[in-house]
C-alpha positions in Angstrom: 108.4 29.5 -24.4 108.6 30.4 -20.8 109.3 34.0 -21.7 106.5 34.0 -24.3 103.9 33.1 -21.7 105.4 35.7 -19.4 105.2 38.4 -22.1 101.7 37.2 -23.0 100.7 37.5 -19.3 102.2 40.9 -19.0 100.4 42.1 -22.2 97.1 40.6 -20.9 97.5 42.3 -17.5 98.4 45.6 -19.3 95.1 45.4 -21.3 93.2 44.5 -18.1 94.7 47.5 -16.3 93.9 49.8 -19.2 90.3 48.4 -19.4 89.9 48.7 -15.6 91.2 52.3 -15.6 88.8 53.3 -18.4 85.8 51.4 -16.9 86.6 52.6 -13.4 86.4 56.3 -14.3 83.0 55.6 -15.9 81.8 53.6 -12.9 82.9 56.4 -10.5 81.1 58.9 -12.6 77.9 56.8 -12.6 78.2 56.5 -8.8 78.6 60.3 -8.5 75.5 60.8 -10.7 73.4 58.4 -8.7 74.5 60.1 -5.5 73.7 63.5 -6.9 70.3 62.2 -8.1 69.5 60.8 -4.7 70.4 64.2 -3.1 68.1 66.0 -5.5 65.3 63.6 -4.8 65.8 64.0 -1.1 65.7 67.8 -1.4 62.6 67.6 -3.5 61.0 65.3 -1.0 61.8 67.8 1.8 60.4 70.7 -0.2 57.2 68.7 -0.9 56.8 67.9 2.8 57.3 71.6 3.6 54.7 72.6 1.1 52.3 70.1 2.4 52.9 71.3 6.0 52.4 75.0 4.9 49.2 74.0 3.0 47.9 72.2 6.1 48.6 75.3 8.2 46.8 77.5 5.7 43.8 75.2 5.7 43.6 75.1 9.5 43.9 78.9 9.6 41.1 79.2 7.0 39.0 76.8 8.9 39.5 78.8 12.1 38.7 82.0 10.2 35.5 80.6 8.7 34.5 79.3 12.1 35.1 82.7 13.7 33.2 84.4 10.9 30.2 82.1 11.4 30.3 82.9 15.2 30.4 86.6 14.5 27.5 86.3 12.0 25.4 84.3 14.5 26.2 86.9 17.3 25.2 89.7 15.0 21.9 88.0 14.2 21.2 87.5 17.8 22.0 91.2 18.6 19.7 92.3 15.8 16.9 90.2 17.3 17.6 91.7 20.7 17.6 95.2 19.3 14.4 94.5 17.4 12.7 93.2 20.6 14.0 96.3 22.5 12.7 98.6 19.8 9.4 96.9 19.9 9.2 97.2 23.7 10.3 100.9 23.4 7.7 101.5 20.7 5.1 99.9 22.9 6.1 102.2 25.8 6.0 105.2 23.6 2.5 104.3 22.5 1.4 103.9 26.1 2.9 107.2 27.0 1.0 108.8 24.1 -2.2 107.3 25.2 -1.7 108.5 28.7 -0.9 112.0 27.5 -4.0 111.9 25.2 -6.2 110.7 28.0 -4.9 113.5 30.3 -5.6 116.1 27.6 -9.1 114.7 27.2 -9.6 114.9 31.0 -8.3 118.4 31.1 -10.4 119.6 28.2 
Protein backbone atom coordinates (compact mmCIF):
# COMPACT_ATOMS: atom_id res chain seq x y z
CA UNK A 1 0.00 0.00 0.00
CA UNK A 2 2.84 2.29 0.73
CA UNK A 3 4.27 1.67 -2.70
CA UNK A 4 0.83 2.19 -4.30
CA UNK A 5 0.51 5.63 -2.83
CA UNK A 6 4.05 6.43 -3.91
CA UNK A 7 3.32 5.25 -7.47
CA UNK A 8 0.04 7.15 -7.47
CA UNK A 9 1.85 10.29 -6.25
CA UNK A 10 4.52 9.89 -8.95
CA UNK A 11 1.90 9.44 -11.67
CA UNK A 12 -0.01 12.48 -10.37
CA UNK A 13 3.12 14.61 -10.28
CA UNK A 14 3.99 13.39 -13.80
CA UNK A 15 0.58 14.53 -15.07
CA UNK A 16 0.97 17.84 -13.25
CA UNK A 17 4.39 18.35 -14.85
CA UNK A 18 3.04 17.54 -18.30
CA UNK A 19 0.07 19.88 -17.77
CA UNK A 20 2.37 22.61 -16.41
CA UNK A 21 4.71 22.27 -19.38
CA UNK A 22 1.86 22.44 -21.89
CA UNK A 23 0.13 25.35 -20.16
CA UNK A 24 3.44 27.13 -19.52
CA UNK A 25 4.27 27.37 -23.20
CA UNK A 26 0.79 28.76 -23.91
CA UNK A 27 1.13 31.24 -21.04
CA UNK A 28 4.56 32.36 -22.25
CA UNK A 29 3.18 32.81 -25.77
CA UNK A 30 0.29 34.91 -24.39
CA UNK A 31 2.75 37.06 -22.46
CA UNK A 32 4.82 37.57 -25.62
CA UNK A 33 1.70 38.52 -27.59
CA UNK A 34 0.63 41.02 -24.92
CA UNK A 35 4.10 42.55 -24.86
CA UNK A 36 4.16 42.83 -28.66
CA UNK A 37 0.69 44.38 -28.62
CA UNK A 38 1.81 46.92 -26.02
CA UNK A 39 4.84 47.80 -28.13
CA UNK A 40 2.64 48.29 -31.19
CA UNK A 41 0.24 50.48 -29.22
CA UNK A 42 3.17 52.52 -27.91
CA UNK A 43 4.56 52.99 -31.42
CA UNK A 44 1.12 53.94 -32.70
CA UNK A 45 0.74 56.45 -29.87
CA UNK A 46 4.11 58.01 -30.69
CA UNK A 47 3.18 58.23 -34.38
CA UNK A 48 -0.12 59.87 -33.50
CA UNK A 49 1.63 62.41 -31.26
CA UNK A 50 4.12 63.14 -34.04
CA UNK A 51 1.31 63.63 -36.57
CA UNK A 52 -0.48 65.98 -34.18
CA UNK A 53 2.72 67.92 -33.62
CA UNK A 54 3.30 68.26 -37.37
CA UNK A 55 -0.35 69.27 -37.89
CA UNK A 56 -0.02 71.94 -35.22
CA UNK A 57 3.17 73.23 -36.86
CA UNK A 58 1.39 73.37 -40.25
CA UNK A 59 -1.54 75.25 -38.73
CA UNK A 60 0.78 77.76 -37.07
CA UNK A 61 2.67 78.24 -40.33
CA UNK A 62 -0.60 78.75 -42.20
CA UNK A 63 -1.77 81.23 -39.58
CA UNK A 64 1.47 83.21 -39.93
CA UNK A 65 1.19 83.07 -43.70
CA UNK A 66 -2.41 84.32 -43.63
CA UNK A 67 -1.48 87.07 -41.19
CA UNK A 68 1.41 88.18 -43.41
CA UNK A 69 -0.84 88.04 -46.46
CA UNK A 70 -3.35 90.28 -44.71
CA UNK A 71 -0.57 92.73 -43.75
CA UNK A 72 0.64 92.83 -47.35
CA UNK A 73 -2.91 93.37 -48.63
CA UNK A 74 -3.45 96.26 -46.20
CA UNK A 75 -0.11 97.80 -47.14
CA UNK A 76 -0.97 97.56 -50.84
CA UNK A 77 -4.31 99.25 -50.20
CA UNK A 78 -2.57 102.01 -48.29
CA UNK A 79 -0.04 102.48 -51.09
CA UNK A 80 -2.81 102.63 -53.67
CA UNK A 81 -4.50 105.38 -51.68
CA UNK A 82 -1.22 107.28 -51.38
CA UNK A 83 -0.59 106.92 -55.11
CA UNK A 84 -4.12 108.06 -55.86
CA UNK A 85 -3.65 111.11 -53.65
CA UNK A 86 -0.32 111.88 -55.32
CA UNK A 87 -1.88 111.45 -58.74
CA UNK A 88 -4.68 113.78 -57.76
CA UNK A 89 -2.18 116.36 -56.50
CA UNK A 90 -0.10 115.96 -59.63
CA UNK A 91 -3.21 116.31 -61.79
CA UNK A 92 -4.10 119.46 -59.90
CA UNK A 93 -0.58 120.85 -60.46
CA UNK A 94 -0.81 120.02 -64.16
CA UNK A 95 -4.13 121.84 -64.41
CA UNK A 96 -2.67 124.89 -62.64
CA UNK A 97 0.31 124.87 -65.00
CA UNK A 98 -2.03 124.67 -68.00
CA UNK A 99 -4.04 127.58 -66.69
CA UNK A 100 -0.88 129.64 -66.20
CA UNK A 101 0.30 128.82 -69.70
CA UNK A 102 -3.12 129.69 -71.11
CA UNK A 103 -3.21 132.93 -69.19
CA UNK A 104 0.31 133.85 -70.41
CA UNK A 105 -0.74 133.09 -73.99
CA UNK A 106 -3.82 135.26 -73.61
CA UNK A 107 -1.70 138.08 -72.20
CA UNK A 108 0.78 137.76 -75.07
CA UNK A 109 -1.91 137.68 -77.72
